[in-house]
N, C-alpha and C positions, 0 to 999 in steps of 0.2 A: 504493500500500500504506500509506503514511504517513497519507494522508487517511482511509482506511478504518479504521485503528486509532483515529484521533481520534474518529470518529463512534461507534465501538463503545464507547469510553470514556465517552461521554455517555448511553448507553442506561440505565444504572441511575438516573441523576438524572431523566431524562425519564419513566421508568416510575414513579419515586417521585412526581413532580409530578402525573402523570396519576391515580395512585391516590389522592393526597391530595385532588385536586379532585373526584374521583368520589365521595368520602365525604361531601361537603357535603350537607346536608339536602335531601330531595326538594323542599322549598319553593323551591329556587333552581335547579332543573334548567334553567330558561329564562334564568337570570341570567348575565350576563357575570361570571365569578368574580373579575375584577380591579376591579370597581366598588366605590365606598364602600358602596353598598347591600348588595352581597354580603358585604362584610367585616363589616357590622353583623350580618347574619344568622348568620354563623359565630360572631361574638362572643357573640351571644344564646344560641346553641345550647350554647356552652361554659360559660356563666356562669349561665343561668337554667334551672331545671329544675322540673318539677311532678310530684311523686311520686304524685298522685291520678289523673292521666290522661296519655295520650301527649303527648309534647312538641309544643307548638304554636309556629308561627313568630311572630315579633314582629308586632304589629298594623300595618296599613297606615298609620295616622295617624303612627306613630313612624317607619316606614321612609321616609315622604314627606319627612321633614326631613333625611335623609342628604345629604351633599354631592353636587352634580352633577358634580364634577371627575372626569375620567378618571384612570387610573393614571399616564399620562404627565404630565398637568397637575399631579397631586398631587405627584409626584416633583420637578417643576420648581419649583413654588412652595415646597415644603418646603426645597429647596436655597437658594432666595432668602431664606427666613425665617432659615435657619441662618447665612447670610452677612450678615444685616441689610440686605438689598437690596430688600425688598418695596416700599419707598416709591417707588422709581423705576418700578415696574410696577403701581402701585395701581389704575389704571383697568382694566387687563386682569384683575387679580386679583379685583376686586370684581365684574366682569361674569361671569367664568367661574365663580366660587364662589357667586354669588347672594348678595352681601352688600349692606348698606345703608351707603353711603359718601358720598352726595352731600348734605351738610348745608347748605352756605352758598352756594347759588345766588343770584345777584343778581336782585332783583325788577325787573319792568318799570317804566318811568317814565311817570307820568301827570301832565300839566299841565292847567291850566284854559283851555279854549278859550272858554268863556263865563263870565267871572269873576263875574257877578251872577246866575247861574242856580243854583237848588238842584240838588242831585245825590242820586240814590237808587242807592247801590251795593249791589245784591243779586246774589248768586251770582258774586261776583268772587273771583279768587284772585291772591295774590302781586303786589301793585302797589307802585310807589314814587311817592309824591305829593310833588312839590317846587313851592314857591311857588303852591300851589293855594288859590284863594279869597282872594287878597290884597285888602284894603280892601273886603271884602264888606259890604253893608248889609242887616241883617235876614236872614230866611230860615234854612234849615237844611240840612245834609247828613246823610244817614243811611247807615250801613254795617250791613247786615243780611245774615245768612247768608254772611258774608265769610270765605273760606278755610276753610269748614267741612269737617271730616272728612278732611283731607289729611295726608299724612305730614309734610311740611315746609311750614309756613306762615310767610311772612315779609312784613312790611309796613314801609314807611319813610315817615314823615310829617315833612317838613322845611319849616319856615316856612309851615305850613298855617294858613289863616285869619288871617294876619298883618294887624294894624291894622284888623281888622274891627269892625263896630259892630252889637250886638244879634244876632249870628249864633250859631246853635246847631249842635252836632255830636252825633250819636248813634251809639254803637257798640253794636249789639245783636246778640247771637248771633255774636260775632266769633271765628273760629278755634276752634270747639269740637271736641272729640273728635279732636284731632290728636296727633301724636307730638312733634315739635319745633316750637315757635312762637317766632319772632323778631319783635320790633316795636321800632322806634325812633321816638320822638317828640322831635324837636329843634326848639326855638324855635316850638313849636306854640302858636298863639293869642297870639303875642308882640304886646304893645301893643294887645291887643283891648279893647274897651269893651262891657260888658254881655254879654248872651248866655250860653250855658251849654254845657258839654260833659258828656255822660253816657256812662259805660261800664257797660253793663248786660249781664250774662251774658257777660262778656269772658273769653275763654280758659278756659272750663270743661272739666274732664276732659282736660287736656293732660298729656302725660308730662313734657316738659321745657320749660316756658315760660322765655323769656329776654327780658325787657322792659326798655327803657331810656327814661326820660323826662328829657331834658336841656333846661334853660331853658324848660320848658313853662310857658306863661302868664306869662313874665317881662314886667315893665313893663305888665302889664294892669291894667284897672280894672273891678272887679266882675264878672269873667268866672267864673261859678260852675262848679265841677267836682264830679261825683258818680261815685264808684266803687261800684257795687252788684253783689253776686254776682261779684266780680272774682277770677279764677283759682281758682274753687271746685273742690274735689275734684281738684286737680292733683297730680302726682307730681314732686317735686324741682323744680329750676329756681330762678330769681332775678329780682328786679325792682330797678332802680336809679332813684332820683329825685335828680337833681343840679340844684342852683340852680332848683328848681321854685318858680314864683311869685316869683322874685327881683324886687325893686323894685315888687312888685305893690301895688295899693291896694284894700283891702276885698275880697280874693279868698277866697270861702268854698269849702272843700274838704271833701267828706264821703266817708269810707271806711266803707261798710257791708257786712258779710259778706265782708270782704276775706280771701281765702285760707282760707275756712272748709273744714274737713275736708281740708286739703292735707297732703301728706307731704314733710317736709324742705324747706320753703320758706324762702328767704333774701331779705330786703328791706333795701335800704340807702338811707337818706335823708341826702344830703349838701348842706349849705347850703340846705336846704328853707326857703322863705319868707324868705330872706336879705334884710335891709333892707326888708322888707315893712311896710305900714302897715295896721293894722286887720284883719290876717288872721284868719280864723275857720275852724279846722280841727277836724273831729271824726272820731275813730276808734271806730266802734261794731262790736262783734262781730268785731274784727280778729283773724285767725288763730285764732278760737275752734274748739275741737274738732280742732285740727290736731296733727300728729305732728312734734315737734321743730322748731317754727318758730324762725327766727333773724332778728331785726330789729336794725338798727343805725341810730341817729339821731346824726349828727355835724354839729355846728354848725347844728342845726335852729333856725330863727327867730333866728339871730344878728343883732344890731343892729336887731332889729325894734321896732315901735312899736305898743303897745296890741293885741297879738295875743291871741286866745282859743283855746286848744287843749283838747280834751276827749277823754279816753281812757276809754271806757265799755265794760264787759264785754270788755275787751281780753285776748286769749289765754286766755279763760275755758274751762275744760275741756280745755285742750291737754295733750298728753303731752310733758313735759319742755320743751325750748326755752329761749330766753333773749333778752333785749333789752339793748342797750348805748346809753346816753344820754351822749354826750360833748359838752361845751360847748353843751348844749341851752339856748337862750334867753340865751346869753352877751351881755353889754353891751346887753341889750334894755331897753325902757322900758315899764313898766306891763303886762307880760305876765301873763295868767291861764292857769293850767294845772290841770286837774282830772283826777285818776286815781280812777275809781269802779269798784269790782268788777274791778280790774285783776289779771290773773294768778291767778285763783282756781282752783287745780288741786291735786289730791291727789298728783300724780305728778312733783313737782319743778319745775325751771326756775330760771334764774338771771338776775337783773337787776343791771346796774352803772350807777351814776350818777357821772360824773366832771365836775367844774367845771360842775355843773348850776346855771344861773341866776347864775353868777359875774359880778360886775361890773354886774349889772342894777340898774335903779332901780324900786322899788316892785313886785317880783314877788309874785304871789299863787299859791302852789302848794299844792294840797290832795290828800292821799292818803287815800282812804276805802275801807275793806275791801280793802286792797292785799295781795297774796300774800306768799310767803315767799322766803327765800334771796336777799336783796338787799344790795347793797353801795353805800353812799353815801359818796363820797370828794370832799372839797373842793367842797361845794355851798353855795349861799347859804342860810344858816340863818335869816335873817330873811325873814318872809313865807311860810315853809313850815310847813304843819300836817299832822299825822298823826292820823287818826281811825280806830279799829278796824283798825289796821295788823296784818296777818297774822292777822286774826280769821276763820278759815275754819271755818264750821260744816259738819257732816256732810251738810247739806241743800243745799250750794252748787251741786250739780250735778243737781238733781232733773229738770229738763226735763219731758218728757212722762211721763205716769204709766201709760199703757196697757201691758199686758204680754201681749196676746193674739195677737201675731204680726202685727198690722196696723200698717203704717207710720203714724206720727203726726207725722212731721216732714217738711216739704216739701223740706228741703235734702238728704235722703237718698233716692236713687232707690227708688221703690216696688218691693218684691220683692227688693231686694239682700240683705236679711237676713230670716229668718223663724224661727218656732219649730218644733220637731221634730214636734209632734203634727199639723202640717199635711200631713206626708208620709203621707197615708192615701188610699186609692182613693176617688175621688169628690170630693175637695176641689177647689174652684176657687180659684186664686190667680194673682197677677201674676208673670210671669217678667221679670226685668230684661233689659237689653240685654247679651246674652252673646257678642256678636260680638267676634272678635279684631281690634283696631284697630292692632296693631303692623304695621310694614312687613314684607313678605314677605322672609324670609331663610332660609338653610340653615345647618346645623351645618358646622363645618370638620372635616376628617379630623384625628384626634388627632395624627398625625405632623406636622401644620402648627400646630395650636393649642398644642401643647406647646412649640413654639419661639418663641412670642410672649410677651412679658411680660404678666402679669396681676396688677398690684399698683400701689398709688399710688407706690411706689418706682420703678416702671418707666414712670411717666406720660409723662415727656419722650420716651422712645423710642416709646411708643404714639402720642403726638401727631405725631411725625415720620413714623411709618408711615402713619397715616391722614390726614395733612395737616390736622391740627386746630390752628388758630391760637389764640393767647391770646384769651380772652373770647369765643370762638366757640361756636356751638351744639355743634359736634363735640366740643370740649373738655368741655363740660358733660355731654354724653352719657357720655363716658368716665369723668369724675370721679364722676358719680352712681352708675354701675354698680359701679365699684370700691369706692366708699365703702359701698354697701349690702352688697356681698359681704364686705367686711372688718370690718363692725361686729360687735360681740360678740353671740353668740346670746342669745336670751331664756331665762328660766328653763325648764329642761326641753327646750330646743330643740337639735337638731343640724342644722347647715346646711352647704351647699356650693353654690357656683356652678359650673355645668358648661357647657362649650362644645363638647362632642361627645357623641354617643349612648353611646359606650363609657364616658365619665365618669359619665353619668347612671345607666347600668346598675350600675356599680361602687358608686355611693353608695346606690342603692336596695337592693342586695344586702347592703351592709354593715350596713344597719338592719334589713332584713326577713329576710335569709337568701336562699338560692338559690330557694326556692319562692315566687316573687313574680310578680305580674302587674300590668300597667299599663292604665289606663282613661282615657277622656275623654268629655265630652258629645258625642253623635253628630253634631249639626249645630246650626244657629242658629235653627231653626224654633221659633216661639213667643216670640221676643224682643219685649219691650215689649208683650206681650199677656196677657190673662187666659186661662189654660189649665186643663185638668182633669188631676188626678193619676190615672194609671192604676195598673197593677200595680206594687207596690213590693217590692224584695228587699233585705234587710239583708245586707251583706257580713260574713263570719265569723259568720253566724247572728244578725246584728243586735246583737252584743255590742260593748262597747268594744274597739277593736282598734288595731293599729299602722298607721301611715300615713306615707307620704312624698308630699308635695305639691310639684309643680314649676310655677313661674310664670315667664312670659317677662319678661326684662329688656331694655330698649332698649340695643342695642349693635350695632356693625357686623356681626358674625356672630351667628347664633342662640345666645342665652345664656339659661339657665334658672337661677332661684334655687330650689334644692331644699332642703326642710327637713322634718325629722320633726316631727310634730304629736302631742303626747300627749293621751290621753283623748278620743278621737273615736269616733263611729259613722258608718259610710259606707253609703250607700244607692244602689241603681240603680233609677231610676223611669221608667216609661213616661210620656210627656207627650202628652196627648190634646187634639185640637181640641174646644172646648166645643160647637160646633154640630153637627159631623159625627160626633163621637165616634170619629174615626179617629186612630190613633197617628201623631204627627208628629215625635217626637223621643224619644231615650232619654237622660235626664239623670243626672249623677252629683252627689249632694248630700253635703256634709260637715257633720256636726253636732258642734260643739265643746261638750263636756259640762262642762268646767271653764273658766270665764271669769274666775276670781278675779284673775288677773294682768293683765287687760286694763285699759286706761285708762278712767276714768269717762266721758271724752268720746268714746270709740270710737263710730263711726257706728252700730254695731249697737244700742247703748243709746240713742242719739239717736233712732233709728227705732222701736225696740220699747218704749222707756220703762221701762228698768230700770237695773241697775248691775252691777259686777263680782261674779261669783260667785253672783248671784241667779237667773240663767236660763242655759239652754243657748242657743247661737246657731247657726243653720244657714245655709248659702249654697250656691249651685250652682257647679260647676266650669265655667269659661267655655271657649269655643272655643280649642283648641290648648294650654290648660293640661292638666296630667296629674296623676293620682293613682295611686300605687303601693300595693298592699296584698298581704298574704299570699294566695296562691291558694286559692279555695274547693275 
C-alpha cells in the first residue's frame, strides 16, 4: 500500500512532463527531447518568431553545430566545470564534445641519411629536422607544399645546414591556409658560407602563426636570406628573431611584403645582427596595409660594424600599430640606417625610440617622410637627420586607381571584394575561396560554457583547463580570441562573442527583435572560379537594413564573433556555372554602403583602388559564417 501511494504521488509530475514534451514543435517529433539539438529547437521556438508566416524550425546548418553531448554527459561535464575539475578529464571532454584541443603535438624527427644529397620536400607534413645537411657543399633543399592546409602545422629546424658552403634552402608555399602554425629555426645555417635561404609565400593565410628564429645564420659568412610574401594575410600570431645573424659577416637580409594585410601581428627582434660585420638588412613593405601590427626591435645591431639597414614603405597604410626601437645600433661602428616613407598612415600608430644609436661611432640615421606620433628619448643626436618628418600628404595612400570592381592588386585574393553593381543577373565574376578552413568543432551547451571563464582575467584558469603552456600555440589561440572579443567596438558597432547557439540567438534578437532569420552561403561550389550571377533578391526589399554578422573565431569550442553592421544591403544570389548555366550555389552577399570609417589601407581599397567613404564594398559570406536579418 505504501509503494502504491508513492507511485500515485508521482503521477501529476509524470503527466506534466509528458504534456510538456508533447508540446514541443512538430519539427522535433523524431528528436530525443533531452539532446542539445532538441533544446536548441525549443529555445528557437520560444525566442524567434515570424509574424508574416508560420513558425519555421531553425535551419539545419545552425542545428548541425549543436553539441553532440548526451544529457548524461552534459550533466557530468557541467559538474566538473563547476568544480574546476575539467582539466583532469580534458581528453575525454574534448573527444565527447567535439572540441579542438590538440595544439602542441611533437613533430616527427628527420635526419640526413645522405648528407650531400639535395632534398625536395613536397607534400610533407609536420617534421622535425635536426643536424640535417651539416657541412653540405653547394646544392639546395626545397620545401614546397609543406604542411599545406592542415589545422596544426609544426616544423622544427635545429642546426640545419650547419657549416655548409654555397648551399641554398627554399621554403615555398610553406604551411599555407592553416589554423595554427608553429616553426622553430634554431642555429639554422650556423657558420654557413655563401648560399642563400629564401622564404617565399611562407605561412600565408594562417590564423595563428607562431614562428621562432633563434641564432639563425649566426657566425655565417655571406649567407643571404630573403623573406618575401612572409605571413601574408594572416590573423594574429607572432614571430621572434633572437640573436639572428649574430657574429655574422656580410649577411644580407631582405624582408619584402612581410606581414602584408595581416591582422594583429607581433614581431620581436632581439639582439638581431649582434656583433655582426657589414650586415645589410632591408625592410620593404613590412606590415604594410596591416591591422594593428606591433614590432619590437631590442638591441638590434648592437656592437655591430658598418651595418646598413633600410626601412622603406614600412607599415605604410597600416591601421594603427606601433614599433619600439630600444638600444637599436647601440655601441655600433659606422652604422647607416635609412627610414623612407616609414609609417605613412592616416589612422594613427605609435613609435618609440629609446637609446637609439647611443654610444655608437659615426652613425648615419636618416628619417625621410616619416609618420606621426613618435617619441625619441635618449638617442644619438649626432649623425641623425630628419627630412619631411611627419609630412603626410593626402595622396600617400593612392595605390591602385581603378574603381570598377576589378581587382588591381595581386596581394588581395581576386573576388574577395567587389562593387554592388556586379550583383546583376548575367554578370560573370570571380568567386574567392569561400571554404571554411577552421577545425571542425561544436558549440558547448550553455550550462557548460557559462561555467568556464571567458576573459583575459581568467586566462590562467583557461590555460590550466586546456593544458596551454606558456608561449605555446594553445596559449596564443586563447589570448587572441579573448583579446578580439574584449576590444572596444568600432564606431556604430555592437559586438558579442558567443559560445552557444542560445547566446547567438539572444544577441541577434537583441539587435533585430524576435522577427529574425539566419542565413549562410549554401555550399562551397564555385570557389576560386569564374561564375555567373543568376537571380538576385535584395533582403528587406533591397533597402539599407539591419544586420548581424557572425564569424568563426579559432578557439577550443565553437566560438563566433557576432556584431551588428550599420548601413548595409544584403542580397541572396543564385550562383551559376558559366558553361552549363546550371545553378551550383546560393550565395549571401553583404554590401557595406558607408566605408568612411575604414582604414585607407583596408584590403578592399587595395583591391578596388579607392578610399574610405568613396565607394561601397561588397563581399560574400563564407562557408559556416552566418548573417542574421529581419525576416522578409
